[in-house]
MDAnalysis code that builds the backbone (N, CA, C; Angstrom):
import MDAnalysis as mda
import numpy as np

u = mda.Universe.empty(690, n_residues=230, atom_resindex=np.repeat(np.arange(230), 3), trajectory=True)
u.add_TopologyAttr("name", ["N", "CA", "C"] * 230)
u.add_TopologyAttr("resid", np.arange(1, 231))
u.add_TopologyAttr("resname", ["MET", "ARG", "ILE", "ALA", "ARG", "LEU", "SER", "PRO", "VAL", "LEU", "LEU", "LEU", "CYS", "LEU", "LEU", "LEU", "ALA", "GLY", "ALA", "GLY", "ALA", "SER", "THR", "PRO", "PHE", "LEU", "THR", "SER", "GLU", "GLN", "PHE", "ASP", "PHE", "ASP", "SER", "VAL", "ILE", "GLY", "LYS", "PRO", "PRO", "ALA", "ASP", "ASP", "SER", "PRO", "GLN", "HIS", "THR", "ALA", "GLU", "VAL", "ASP", "GLN", "MET", "LEU", "ALA", "MET", "GLN", "GLU", "HIS", "ARG", "THR", "SER", "ASP", "GLU", "ILE", "ALA", "ARG", "CYS", "LYS", "SER", "GLU", "GLU", "LYS", "VAL", "ASP", "PRO", "PHE", "ILE", "PHE", "ARG", "GLU", "VAL", "LEU", "GLY", "ASP", "PHE", "PHE", "ASN", "PRO", "LYS", "ASN", "LEU", "PRO", "ILE", "THR", "THR", "GLN", "LEU", "PHE", "THR", "GLU", "ILE", "THR", "GLU", "GLU", "SER", "THR", "GLN", "ILE", "ALA", "ARG", "ALA", "ALA", "LYS", "ASP", "LYS", "TYR", "ASN", "ARG", "VAL", "ARG", "PRO", "PRO", "ILE", "ALA", "ASP", "LYS", "ARG", "ILE", "HIS", "PRO", "CYS", "VAL", "SER", "LEU", "GLU", "ASN", "SER", "PRO", "SER", "TYR", "PRO", "SER", "GLY", "HIS", "ALA", "THR", "ARG", "GLY", "VAL", "VAL", "TRP", "ALA", "THR", "LEU", "LEU", "SER", "GLU", "ILE", "PHE", "PRO", "ASP", "LYS", "ARG", "ASP", "ALA", "LEU", "MET", "ALA", "ARG", "GLY", "LYS", "LEU", "ILE", "GLY", "GLN", "ASP", "ARG", "VAL", "ILE", "GLY", "GLY", "MET", "HIS", "TYR", "PRO", "SER", "ASP", "VAL", "ALA", "ALA", "GLY", "GLN", "LYS", "LEU", "GLY", "ALA", "ALA", "ILE", "ALA", "LYS", "LYS", "LEU", "LEU", "GLU", "ASN", "ASP", "GLN", "PHE", "LYS", "ALA", "GLN", "PHE", "GLU", "LYS", "ALA", "LYS", "GLU", "GLU", "CYS", "HIS", "SER", "ALA", "ALA", "PHE", "VAL", "HIS", "HIS"])
u.atoms.positions = np.array([
    [10.824, 7.185, -13.934],
    [10.094, 7.137, -12.416],
    [9.007, 7.377, -12.205],
    [8.096, 6.755, -11.517],
    [6.842, 7.213, -11.026],
    [6.475, 7.724, -9.576],
    [6.835, 8.544, -9.123],
    [7.091, 8.939, -7.724],
    [5.680, 9.911, -7.121],
    [4.972, 10.136, -7.902],
    [3.789, 11.624, -7.548],
    [2.957, 11.063, -6.559],
    [3.080, 9.297, -6.525],
    [1.819, 8.790, -5.196],
    [2.331, 9.074, -3.827],
    [3.727, 9.090, -4.023],
    [4.483, 9.234, -2.706],
    [4.450, 10.351, -1.692],
    [4.220, 9.926, -0.808],
    [3.856, 11.009, 0.359],
    [5.201, 11.912, 0.168],
    [5.197, 13.370, 0.660],
    [6.551, 14.323, 0.963],
    [7.438, 13.863, 1.694],
    [7.124, 13.099, 2.737],
    [8.360, 12.464, 3.147],
    [9.140, 11.523, 2.541],
    [8.623, 10.554, 1.842],
    [9.126, 9.719, 1.126],
    [9.739, 9.969, 0.019],
    [8.780, 11.121, -0.639],
    [9.716, 11.849, -1.922],
    [10.879, 12.423, -1.574],
    [11.187, 13.085, -0.606],
    [12.134, 13.738, -0.009],
    [13.568, 12.884, -0.071],
    [13.187, 11.657, 0.565],
    [14.196, 10.612, 1.105],
    [14.192, 9.916, -0.490],
    [13.482, 9.836, -1.360],
    [13.924, 8.986, -2.419],
    [14.854, 9.913, -3.436],
    [14.580, 11.465, -3.338],
    [15.219, 12.418, -4.049],
    [16.859, 12.291, -3.303],
    [16.902, 12.481, -1.996],
    [18.057, 12.343, -1.471],
    [18.923, 11.367, -1.687],
    [18.260, 10.093, -1.914],
    [18.983, 9.228, -2.119],
    [19.403, 8.823, -3.753],
    [19.040, 9.452, -4.271],
    [19.354, 9.385, -5.957],
    [19.022, 8.667, -6.527],
    [18.582, 8.853, -7.880],
    [18.186, 7.523, -8.836],
    [19.059, 6.921, -8.962],
    [18.716, 5.485, -9.103],
    [19.615, 4.568, -9.322],
    [21.120, 4.586, -8.552],
    [20.508, 4.522, -7.411],
    [21.323, 4.868, -6.411],
    [21.795, 3.146, -6.021],
    [20.892, 2.509, -6.254],
    [21.156, 1.018, -5.737],
    [20.245, -0.102, -6.756],
    [20.946, -1.251, -6.848],
    [20.079, -2.404, -7.418],
    [18.547, -2.289, -6.640],
    [17.834, -2.484, -7.725],
    [15.939, -2.443, -6.989],
    [16.146, -3.911, -6.401],
    [15.591, -4.137, -5.133],
    [15.416, -5.402, -4.497],
    [14.590, -6.346, -5.482],
    [13.333, -5.431, -5.936],
    [12.402, -6.503, -6.708],
    [12.083, -5.709, -7.720],
    [11.937, -6.427, -9.044],
    [11.588, -5.993, -10.015],
    [9.937, -6.732, -10.553],
    [9.197, -5.793, -11.410],
    [7.886, -6.667, -11.773],
    [7.995, -7.873, -12.549],
    [9.162, -7.841, -13.412],
    [9.395, -9.070, -14.170],
    [9.484, -10.372, -13.101],
    [9.406, -10.057, -12.044],
    [9.763, -11.234, -10.978],
    [8.231, -11.793, -10.358],
    [7.437, -11.189, -10.877],
    [5.957, -11.693, -10.454],
    [4.946, -12.116, -11.862],
    [4.363, -13.376, -11.777],
    [3.304, -13.611, -12.848],
    [2.321, -13.306, -12.076],
    [1.758, -12.497, -12.491],
    [0.403, -11.821, -12.022],
    [-0.916, -12.360, -12.378],
    [-0.923, -13.270, -13.315],
    [-1.980, -14.069, -13.756],
    [-1.970, -15.249, -12.204],
    [-0.870, -15.395, -12.087],
    [-0.794, -16.625, -10.513],
    [-1.325, -16.039, -9.343],
    [-0.487, -14.990, -9.356],
    [-0.510, -14.207, -7.967],
    [-1.679, -13.416, -7.692],
    [-2.413, -12.783, -8.594],
    [-3.685, -12.062, -8.095],
    [-4.755, -12.401, -9.241],
    [-4.797, -12.919, -10.318],
    [-5.805, -13.433, -11.663],
    [-6.174, -12.316, -12.261],
    [-7.292, -12.609, -13.261],
    [-7.837, -11.192, -13.540],
    [-8.666, -10.905, -13.009],
    [-9.290, -9.755, -13.068],
    [-10.670, -9.066, -12.321],
    [-11.791, -9.694, -12.914],
    [-12.922, -9.161, -12.226],
    [-14.041, -9.686, -12.589],
    [-14.647, -8.776, -13.990],
    [-14.875, -9.809, -15.055],
    [-15.579, -8.998, -15.859],
    [-16.730, -8.176, -15.945],
    [-16.815, -7.047, -16.664],
    [-17.431, -5.686, -16.350],
    [-19.145, -6.502, -16.525],
    [-19.320, -7.574, -17.354],
    [-20.706, -7.841, -17.010],
    [-20.936, -9.302, -16.344],
    [-19.925, -9.256, -15.314],
    [-20.154, -10.575, -14.396],
    [-20.834, -10.107, -13.369],
    [-21.652, -11.296, -12.542],
    [-22.595, -11.229, -11.446],
    [-21.699, -10.234, -10.174],
    [-20.657, -10.860, -10.285],
    [-19.297, -10.269, -9.076],
    [-19.156, -8.628, -9.302],
    [-19.156, -8.255, -10.205],
    [-18.587, -6.724, -11.017],
    [-20.182, -6.240, -10.224],
    [-21.226, -6.491, -10.740],
    [-22.422, -5.746, -10.260],
    [-22.492, -5.914, -8.857],
    [-22.282, -7.069, -8.100],
    [-22.396, -7.142, -6.792],
    [-21.792, -6.116, -5.948],
    [-20.090, -5.889, -6.615],
    [-19.497, -5.150, -6.064],
    [-19.718, -3.739, -6.259],
    [-20.520, -3.325, -7.401],
    [-20.921, -1.773, -7.694],
    [-22.016, -1.547, -6.461],
    [-22.780, -2.838, -6.522],
    [-24.158, -2.588, -5.296],
    [-23.325, -2.049, -3.847],
    [-22.549, -2.950, -3.623],
    [-22.002, -2.634, -2.238],
    [-21.236, -1.713, -2.167],
    [-20.437, -0.987, -3.427],
    [-20.004, 0.232, -3.061],
    [-21.113, 1.552, -2.869],
    [-22.156, 1.124, -3.786],
    [-23.024, 2.391, -3.351],
    [-23.533, 2.281, -2.088],
    [-23.721, 1.046, -1.588],
    [-24.512, 1.108, 0.054],
    [-23.347, 1.586, 0.966],
    [-22.215, 1.502, 0.619],
    [-21.099, 1.821, 1.782],
    [-21.284, 3.545, 1.470],
    [-21.429, 4.003, 0.137],
    [-21.127, 5.109, -0.293],
    [-22.384, 5.917, 0.465],
    [-23.385, 5.118, 0.337],
    [-24.863, 5.857, 1.136],
    [-24.477, 5.913, 2.543],
    [-23.467, 5.231, 3.194],
    [-23.800, 5.051, 4.533],
    [-22.570, 5.514, 5.265],
    [-21.523, 5.993, 4.488],
    [-19.821, 6.420, 4.983],
    [-20.028, 7.791, 6.036],
    [-19.454, 7.248, 7.117],
    [-19.453, 8.700, 8.244],
    [-18.578, 9.515, 7.927],
    [-18.492, 10.666, 8.471],
    [-17.451, 12.069, 8.337],
    [-16.189, 11.379, 8.834],
    [-16.281, 10.614, 10.209],
    [-14.627, 9.936, 10.061],
    [-14.633, 9.141, 9.197],
    [-15.067, 8.672, 8.602],
    [-14.582, 7.575, 7.539],
    [-13.970, 8.575, 6.150],
    [-14.893, 9.309, 6.096],
    [-14.007, 10.236, 4.905],
    [-13.046, 11.135, 5.321],
    [-12.864, 11.527, 6.406],
    [-11.794, 11.957, 7.031],
    [-10.468, 11.086, 6.975],
    [-10.698, 9.780, 7.208],
    [-9.748, 9.003, 7.448],
    [-9.210, 8.631, 6.058],
    [-10.222, 8.281, 5.083],
    [-10.051, 7.996, 3.367],
    [-9.102, 9.130, 3.043],
    [-9.480, 10.463, 3.201],
    [-8.898, 11.716, 2.827],
    [-7.355, 11.682, 3.396],
    [-7.327, 11.600, 4.509],
    [-5.897, 11.434, 5.499],
    [-4.818, 10.337, 4.909],
    [-5.250, 9.327, 4.134],
    [-4.705, 8.036, 3.648],
    [-4.189, 8.504, 2.027],
    [-4.777, 9.556, 1.138],
    [-4.456, 9.397, -0.077],
    [-3.159, 9.578, -0.447],
    [-1.928, 10.331, 0.845],
    [-0.640, 10.304, 0.346],
    [-0.020, 9.426, 1.461],
    [-0.550, 8.364, 1.942],
    [-0.122, 7.786, 3.115],
    [1.561, 7.250, 2.966],
    [1.898, 7.012, 4.034],
    [3.489, 6.151, 3.904],
    [3.218, 5.443, 5.332],
    [4.518, 4.507, 5.267],
    [4.384, 3.879, 6.175],
    [4.579, 4.513, 7.698],
    [4.628, 5.684, 7.933],
    [4.670, 6.305, 9.359],
    [3.396, 6.539, 9.842],
    [1.965, 5.940, 9.004],
    [0.792, 5.969, 9.436],
    [0.516, 4.749, 10.458],
    [1.720, 3.842, 10.792],
    [1.930, 3.000, 11.592],
    [2.059, 3.629, 12.991],
    [2.625, 4.430, 13.240],
    [2.712, 5.181, 14.409],
    [1.725, 5.314, 15.158],
    [0.343, 4.965, 14.696],
    [-1.067, 4.730, 15.405],
    [-1.129, 3.593, 16.645],
    [-0.253, 2.503, 15.783],
    [-0.013, 1.284, 16.433],
    [1.228, 1.090, 17.257],
    [2.210, 1.888, 16.899],
    [3.614, 1.628, 17.481],
    [3.909, 2.739, 18.415],
    [3.372, 3.996, 18.592],
    [3.786, 5.017, 19.137],
    [4.442, 6.159, 18.454],
    [4.629, 7.284, 19.060],
    [4.887, 8.165, 18.378],
    [6.627, 8.022, 18.388],
    [7.283, 7.511, 18.691],
    [8.873, 7.144, 18.089],
    [8.917, 6.877, 17.001],
    [7.974, 6.455, 16.253],
    [8.176, 5.909, 14.935],
    [8.035, 7.023, 14.043],
    [8.737, 7.699, 13.767],
    [8.833, 8.602, 12.731],
    [9.966, 8.944, 12.183],
    [10.037, 9.251, 10.818],
    [11.408, 9.529, 10.049],
    [12.517, 10.072, 10.897],
    [12.264, 11.163, 11.909],
    [13.379, 11.858, 12.384],
    [14.163, 10.981, 13.422],
    [13.419, 9.996, 14.068],
    [13.900, 8.769, 15.000],
    [14.540, 7.566, 14.294],
    [14.332, 7.318, 12.478],
    [14.796, 5.994, 12.078],
    [15.153, 6.500, 10.670],
    [16.246, 7.262, 10.703],
    [16.416, 7.578, 8.993],
    [16.988, 6.174, 8.269],
    [17.653, 5.216, 8.863],
    [17.821, 4.153, 8.388],
    [16.597, 3.488, 7.916],
    [15.557, 3.063, 8.771],
    [14.203, 2.748, 8.331],
    [13.369, 3.495, 7.525],
    [13.565, 4.615, 7.420],
    [13.062, 5.282, 6.516],
    [13.527, 5.430, 5.368],
    [14.965, 5.600, 4.997],
    [15.501, 5.058, 3.824],
    [15.140, 3.855, 2.959],
    [14.891, 2.746, 3.921],
    [14.516, 1.486, 3.382],
    [12.803, 1.439, 3.068],
    [12.528, 2.066, 3.930],
    [10.667, 2.163, 3.684],
    [10.559, 2.609, 2.020],
    [11.493, 3.828, 1.876],
    [11.096, 4.875, 0.828],
    [11.380, 3.713, -0.393],
    [12.346, 3.157, -0.382],
    [13.147, 2.072, -1.559],
    [11.950, 0.881, -1.886],
    [11.330, 0.254, -0.764],
    [10.422, -0.805, -0.969],
    [9.125, -0.255, -1.325],
    [8.688, 0.802, -1.086],
    [7.689, 1.861, -1.260],
    [7.504, 1.954, -2.621],
    [8.631, 2.537, -3.365],
    [8.804, 2.860, -4.694],
    [8.824, 1.439, -5.489],
    [9.369, 0.570, -5.123],
    [9.485, -0.597, -5.859],
    [8.008, -1.491, -5.634],
    [7.189, -1.329, -4.913],
    [5.949, -1.737, -4.552],
    [4.957, -1.019, -5.399],
    [5.337, 0.274, -5.457],
    [4.652, 1.292, -6.406],
    [4.473, 0.850, -7.645],
    [5.859, 0.521, -8.191],
    [6.187, 0.111, -9.784],
    [5.959, -1.248, -10.039],
    [5.635, -2.235, -8.933],
    [5.305, -3.488, -9.325],
    [3.693, -3.811, -9.563],
    [3.176, -2.580, -8.584],
    [1.698, -2.836, -8.785],
    [1.121, -1.973, -9.940],
    [1.922, -0.928, -10.455],
    [1.620, -0.196, -11.644],
    [1.607, -1.075, -12.957],
    [2.449, -1.973, -12.873],
    [2.809, -3.006, -13.975],
    [1.604, -3.795, -14.076],
    [1.155, -4.232, -12.666],
    [0.054, -5.187, -12.793],
    [-1.391, -4.125, -13.327],
    [-1.266, -2.888, -12.941],
    [-2.527, -2.241, -13.682],
    [-2.494, -2.130, -14.967],
    [-1.495, -1.826, -15.451],
    [-1.188, -1.613, -16.823],
    [-1.426, -2.538, -17.647],
    [-1.394, -3.641, -16.803],
    [-1.540, -5.388, -17.738],
    [-2.966, -5.571, -17.631],
    [-3.782, -5.090, -16.706],
    [-5.374, -5.440, -16.502],
    [-6.247, -4.685, -17.163],
    [-5.656, -3.463, -16.899],
    [-6.075, -1.993, -17.208],
    [-7.829, -2.127, -17.109],
    [-7.893, -2.043, -15.518],
    [-9.137, -2.304, -15.349],
    [-9.797, -0.728, -15.343],
    [-10.920, -0.077, -15.384],
    [-11.227, 1.669, -15.371],
    [-11.606, 1.714, -14.165],
    [-11.324, 2.694, -13.431],
    [-11.878, 3.365, -11.905],
    [-13.208, 2.980, -11.605],
    [-13.828, 2.736, -10.680],
    [-15.448, 2.821, -10.485],
    [-16.247, 4.072, -10.781],
    [-15.348, 5.585, -10.487],
    [-15.939, 6.408, -10.790],
    [-16.071, 6.889, -12.371],
    [-15.147, 6.268, -13.007],
    [-15.387, 6.839, -14.335],
    [-16.143, 5.816, -15.286],
    [-16.103, 4.561, -14.640],
    [-17.142, 3.444, -15.016],
    [-18.627, 3.838, -14.672],
    [-18.511, 3.964, -13.507],
    [-20.492, 4.025, -13.316],
    [-20.466, 5.693, -12.384],
    [-21.154, 6.486, -13.135],
    [-21.456, 7.848, -12.431],
    [-22.052, 7.808, -11.438],
    [-22.681, 6.940, -10.727],
    [-23.439, 6.727, -9.307],
    [-22.694, 6.778, -8.349],
    [-21.457, 6.463, -9.096],
    [-20.319, 6.408, -7.483],
    [-19.345, 7.797, -7.475],
    [-19.559, 7.940, -6.451],
    [-19.107, 9.526, -6.147],
    [-17.734, 9.554, -5.416],
    [-16.771, 9.665, -5.539],
    [-15.494, 9.372, -4.631],
    [-15.294, 10.721, -3.589],
    [-15.051, 10.325, -2.103],
    [-14.680, 11.510, -1.206],
    [-12.995, 11.688, -1.110],
    [-12.764, 11.062, -2.324],
    [-11.182, 11.308, -2.329],
    [-10.608, 11.800, -3.892],
    [-9.434, 12.457, -4.131],
    [-9.135, 12.590, -5.273],
    [-9.492, 11.927, -6.307],
    [-9.725, 12.074, -7.659],
    [-10.047, 11.023, -8.433],
    [-8.738, 10.667, -9.352],
    [-8.330, 9.412, -9.574],
    [-7.019, 8.993, -9.750],
    [-7.465, 8.485, -11.466],
    [-6.703, 8.596, -12.431],
    [-7.018, 8.220, -13.923],
    [-6.081, 6.878, -14.053],
    [-5.173, 6.607, -13.055],
    [-4.632, 4.931, -13.610],
    [-5.672, 4.009, -13.590],
    [-5.225, 2.863, -14.208],
    [-6.081, 1.802, -14.055],
    [-6.492, 1.367, -12.462],
    [-7.169, 0.541, -12.276],
    [-7.830, 0.546, -10.919],
    [-7.334, -1.348, -10.532],
    [-6.955, -2.036, -11.038],
    [-6.740, -3.529, -10.875],
    [-5.038, -3.819, -10.774],
    [-4.653, -3.867, -9.890],
    [-4.847, -4.259, -8.346],
    [-5.073, -2.861, -7.466],
    [-5.234, -2.500, -6.260],
    [-5.507, -0.838, -5.653],
    [-3.553, -1.047, -5.163],
    [-2.753, 0.175, -5.473],
    [-1.727, 0.080, -5.155],
    [-1.458, 0.670, -3.697],
    [-2.417, 1.320, -3.039],
    [-2.783, 1.513, -1.727],
    [-2.603, 0.181, -0.925],
    [-3.596, -0.762, -1.318],
    [-3.447, -2.292, -0.668],
    [-2.191, -2.867, -0.223],
    [-1.996, -2.534, -1.688],
    [-0.498, -3.419, -2.035],
    [0.617, -3.020, -0.650],
    [0.570, -1.726, -1.006],
    [1.851, -1.242, 0.018],
    [1.294, -1.270, 1.228],
    [-0.036, -1.091, 1.603],
    [-0.365, -1.492, 3.234],
    [0.347, -2.589, 3.494],
    [0.048, -3.625, 2.818],
    [0.016, -4.897, 3.126],
    [1.544, -5.469, 3.323],
    [2.313, -4.805, 2.419],
    [4.162, -4.839, 2.348],
    [4.577, -4.152, 3.649],
    [4.398, -3.186, 3.904],
    [4.791, -2.313, 5.193],
    [3.934, -3.049, 6.622],
    [2.714, -3.501, 6.562],
    [2.278, -4.271, 7.702],
    [3.139, -5.583, 8.125],
    [3.519, -6.153, 6.648],
    [4.037, -7.725, 7.193],
    [5.371, -7.257, 7.492],
    [6.343, -6.296, 6.885],
    [7.517, -6.056, 7.141],
    [7.685, -5.544, 8.589],
    [6.977, -4.695, 9.069],
    [6.945, -4.320, 10.506],
    [6.295, -5.007, 11.484],
    [5.304, -6.343, 10.973],
    [5.124, -7.481, 11.805],
    [6.416, -8.456, 12.318],
    [7.442, -8.074, 11.155],
    [8.568, -8.886, 11.192],
    [9.318, -7.978, 12.629],
    [9.486, -6.874, 12.507],
    [10.102, -6.200, 13.522],
    [9.462, -6.242, 14.972],
    [8.266, -5.948, 14.942],
    [7.542, -5.846, 16.174],
    [6.658, -6.729, 16.337],
    [6.973, -8.242, 16.457],
    [5.861, -9.571, 16.540],
    [4.770, -9.624, 17.020],
    [4.682, -8.758, 18.190],
    [3.850, -8.495, 19.567],
    [2.872, -7.826, 18.802],
    [2.983, -6.947, 17.783],
    [1.748, -5.834, 17.339],
    [1.512, -6.787, 16.145],
    [1.933, -7.716, 15.887],
    [1.258, -7.948, 14.283],
    [0.156, -8.130, 14.014],
    [-1.062, -8.811, 14.839],
    [-2.506, -8.196, 14.610],
    [-2.740, -7.142, 14.426],
    [-2.702, -5.903, 15.385],
    [-2.887, -4.501, 15.259],
    [-1.904, -4.063, 13.885],
    [-1.024, -4.397, 13.711],
    [-0.582, -3.888, 12.244],
    [-0.855, -4.544, 10.854],
    [-1.104, -5.564, 10.985],
    [-1.805, -6.187, 9.734],
    [-3.431, -5.506, 9.624],
    [-4.000, -5.279, 10.634],
    [-5.761, -4.449, 10.530],
    [-5.231, -3.134, 10.022],
    [-4.359, -2.484, 10.585],
    [-4.041, -0.864, 9.933],
    [-3.608, -1.218, 8.632],
    [-2.693, -1.877, 8.266],
    [-2.331, -2.195, 6.651],
    [-3.555, -2.273, 5.982],
    [-4.186, -3.202, 6.352],
    [-5.572, -3.813, 5.480],
    [-6.301, -2.880, 5.450],
    [-6.689, -2.259, 6.470],
    [-7.719, -0.657, 6.326],
    [-7.248, 0.117, 5.494],
    [-5.776, 0.332, 4.892],
    [-5.729, 1.329, 4.023],
    [-6.227, 0.926, 2.715],
    [-6.351, -0.113, 2.150],
    [-6.987, -0.620, 1.258],
    [-8.653, -0.535, 1.340],
    [-9.160, -1.068, 2.489],
    [-10.219, -1.112, 2.465],
    [-10.786, 0.402, 2.203],
    [-10.081, 1.346, 2.665],
    [-10.665, 2.909, 2.878],
    [-10.713, 3.199, 1.642],
    [-10.028, 2.800, 0.624],
    [-9.827, 2.994, -0.990],
    [-11.648, 2.448, -1.853],
    [-12.069, 1.380, -0.989],
    [-13.349, 0.882, -1.109],
    [-14.376, 2.097, -0.790],
    [-14.199, 2.163, 0.739],
    [-15.105, 3.274, 1.082],
    [-14.855, 4.611, 0.473],
    [-13.694, 4.938, -0.234],
    [-13.845, 6.139, -0.622],
    [-13.953, 6.022, -1.899],
    [-14.584, 5.378, -2.929],
    [-15.060, 5.329, -3.897],
    [-14.191, 5.041, -4.906],
    [-12.705, 4.842, -4.589],
    [-11.657, 4.638, -5.586],
    [-11.342, 3.450, -6.290],
    [-11.779, 2.379, -5.576],
    [-11.490, 0.747, -5.970],
    [-12.656, -0.369, -5.611],
    [-12.672, -0.708, -6.639],
    [-13.730, -2.010, -6.379],
    [-12.907, -2.910, -5.330],
    [-13.859, -3.522, -4.654],
    [-13.415, -4.548, -3.231],
    [-12.479, -5.726, -3.946],
    [-12.603, -6.305, -5.393],
    [-11.341, -6.971, -5.843],
    [-10.435, -6.393, -6.097],
    [-10.318, -5.169, -6.279],
    [-9.112, -4.407, -6.341],
    [-8.142, -4.495, -5.515],
    [-8.823, -4.424, -4.182],
    [-8.493, -4.454, -2.765],
    [-7.846, -5.899, -2.378],
    [-8.528, -6.667, -2.892],
    [-8.295, -7.995, -2.344],
    [-7.287, -8.448, -3.170],
    [-7.013, -7.932, -4.472],
    [-6.031, -8.306, -5.490],
    [-4.496, -7.905, -4.875],
    [-4.953, -6.275, -4.366],
    [-3.454, -5.647, -4.127],
    [-3.078, -6.076, -2.702],
    [-4.068, -6.756, -1.783],
    [-3.356, -7.375, -0.692],
    [-2.758, -8.728, -0.859],
    [-3.000, -9.316, -1.945],
    [-2.422, -10.519, -2.210],
    [-0.847, -10.042, -3.023],
    [-1.025, -9.304, -3.564],
    [0.233, -8.533, -4.318],
    [0.984, -8.320, -3.549],
    [0.842, -7.396, -2.423],
    [1.233, -7.173, -1.022],
    [2.002, -8.248, -0.373],
    [1.238, -9.310, -0.292],
    [1.808, -10.277, 0.619],
    [3.056, -11.017, -0.269],
    [2.848, -11.197, -1.306],
    [3.903, -11.963, -2.208],
    [5.031, -10.953, -2.661],
    [5.046, -9.722, -2.397],
    [6.293, -8.421, -2.526],
    [6.856, -8.613, -1.253],
    [6.069, -8.390, -0.046],
    [6.656, -8.830, 1.476],
    [7.556, -10.277, 1.556],
    [6.995, -11.472, 0.750],
    [7.618, -12.599, 0.700],
    [8.828, -12.762, 0.051],
    [8.847, -12.294, -1.085],
    [9.972, -12.248, -1.673],
    [11.161, -11.059, -1.147],
    [10.992, -10.231, -0.709],
    [11.717, -9.276, -0.162],
    [12.404, -10.015, 1.091],
    [11.551, -10.715, 1.895],
    [12.148, -11.503, 3.013],
    [12.946, -12.454, 2.426],
    [12.788, -12.948, 1.500],
    [13.841, -14.229, 1.157],
    [15.067, -13.415, 0.475],
    [14.955, -12.396, 0.191],
    [16.221, -11.309, -0.503],
    [17.440, -11.346, 0.217],
    [18.466, -11.828, -0.133],
    [19.610, -11.245, 0.705],
    [19.981, -10.071, 0.973],
    [19.902, -9.510, -0.372],
    [20.393, -8.026, -0.232],
    [19.501, -7.029, 0.555],
    [17.952, -7.606, 0.222],
    [17.198, -6.762, 1.395],
    [17.411, -7.119, 2.928],
    [17.428, -8.326, 2.924],
    [17.714, -8.859, 4.040],
    [19.011, -8.209, 5.354],
    [19.793, -7.757, 4.325],
    [21.082, -7.537, 4.958],
    [20.644, -5.763, 5.528],
    [19.864, -4.997, 4.873],
    [19.731, -3.854, 5.069],
    [18.433, -3.799, 6.000],
    [17.442, -4.709, 6.070],
    [16.524, -4.892, 6.935],
    [16.825, -5.255, 8.483],
    [17.870, -5.815, 8.779],
    [18.468, -6.058, 9.979],
    [18.970, -4.954, 10.365],
    [19.601, -3.785, 10.160],
    [19.798, -2.895, 10.483],
    [18.429, -1.459, 10.729],
    [17.376, -1.912, 10.153],
    [16.526, -1.025, 10.222],
    [15.836, -1.426, 11.242],
    [15.665, -3.061, 11.788],
    [15.318, -3.639, 12.985],
    [16.007, -3.079, 14.091],
    [17.294, -3.389, 14.244],
    [18.027, -2.772, 15.047],
    [17.382, -1.349, 15.549],
    [17.357, -0.737, 14.667],
    [17.263, 1.103, 14.693],
    [15.979, 1.169, 15.205],
    [14.813, 0.748, 14.468],
    [13.605, 0.430, 15.490],
    [13.474, 0.097, 16.842],
    [14.209, -0.930, 17.052],
    [13.958, -1.432, 18.448],
    [15.021, -0.631, 19.216],
    [16.046, -0.151, 19.078],
    [16.802, 0.983, 19.648],
    [15.892, 2.028, 20.138],
    [15.124, 2.694, 19.204],
    [14.094, 3.783, 19.388],
    [13.058, 3.482, 20.159],
    [12.645, 2.653, 20.204],
    [11.334, 1.945, 20.998],
    [11.976, 2.133, 22.502],
    [12.949, 1.343, 22.734],
    [13.352, 1.422, 24.009],
    [13.650, 2.587, 24.544],
    [14.291, 3.551, 23.813],
    [14.735, 5.180, 24.150],
    [13.437, 5.931, 24.674],
    [12.649, 5.433, 23.841],
    [11.340, 6.303, 24.140],
    [10.291, 5.832, 24.867],
    [10.340, 4.702, 25.718],
    [9.416, 4.057, 26.206],
    [9.853, 3.627, 27.738],
])
């Protein structure tokens, strides 16, 4: 089980839940990656060259605020969305939601990792020494971005709970992926693919009866906590 990328909060919840405690909602075998995200641009393609040029330009102009935000998202978890939803949105107030999102975070990570292993794209800073990341170097394959995948999964599901906040939630979720380009760790096409995969994962979750039963409990908990704290 790959859990190194999870935040300390989600890692603790996962360990408390116990390995193999429940049947996964989704597995990588349920996704045809070629259909969902397609292959990454070839290293000798014009698109790849354009992406490198774009990253070098972003690197030259990234601000101290952007660097700080990129660093803060390295071990990001769903509770980053308290920026949109308010301070009530935290693990202490939402144990049911925390447990459910811990499970889907791990599953989303595993699915994205299967896609990474399939395409085995080299990370930008490893492929091109002109790219200097402002975040910790990861040696796993680059395509698709796991951060982008999880950001869209989280934002899409939270938008089902708080539809009035959908635009702000989706924007924040997508920013998690975009910051991986600013940070120098992913090509733009890695992020675009991750966001497509995240949307596909969220769609399958929302069609899954096992997930929907637990999601309703999380939704009730979130609505109750939001009401009490406003």
